[in-house]
Phi, psi and omega in degrees: 000156184214131176272171183297331180277002177094354179282160181124202183293163180269000178283156175284150173247130185222138174246108181045036177057024176244338176234119182231136174233124179216132178053039177078011180246145187244134175236138180229130176113167180295142175086008179259358182306128185289132176061023177245117180068024179083358178279140177224145173275112185252351179241164180301325176223123178237124177240126183232158172205158178238093184213146174270000175263179178299136178249108176268105184281334183205144176233125175255129183230132169258113188268010180290126182253023180299153181274065178206177181255018183284341185295135176205166175220141185212166171238128183254137178244128181242147170236160182256138177274178184292345177270003180084011180269139176282130182241127173298119188240342178191157181206141170244124188229135175251126184235152175286142171278331184205178176296126178281124173246187179283356177271126185299334182290350178254010186251052179266142180217157176244156172247126179252141174244124182246139174232164182270128173234114184055039176081006181238130176291130183229132178291124182248332182209145175231133166263106183277164178296340181230021181167205179213154181217134178245134176258125182100191182286146175241119178254121177256119183267349178242202178289146175244110180251124183245126175247122184116194183273150170253117179249119181242131176278316183203130174234113181284310180229135174235110179253126180240121181273339181294155180278337185236130171236127179250125177246144178055041179302128178089356178289140184287326181203181183293331178293319178292325179293322177295000000 
């Protein structure tokens, strides 16, 4: 037998070879049986499947059907400080754009990414149902290729390090460039 904290016998516990608990670690799925065929559970939770199709390892559902946009579902990531306190350090959150009805055109959602700044979780990036938004500075360390229009509300300073800037490339004359 094995308790949730991992204490108990040193033998594996297995239910029809799909759920295994050994040394306080849990394995779910085929091929996770500890010390059977060289497989070992090496993480606190290991979920496996053998499929050439999409493998959905976990589904999080908020089943609230209220007529509002408050419904969300998230995963919280915590780190511990030097005093032994658990600190909220990151979060991935899925939120409704509008009230979800049975009509698919009302079932739009965004994914938010939150990081800790001075001990406070702050939304830094959103993948919107129709685009993306970054809060704060965006540093691109590789090439930035933009397809489509660049719409700028305000640029205070524009510093260009390149030696060549081409404007209106391919325009036949200044009227076409304008």
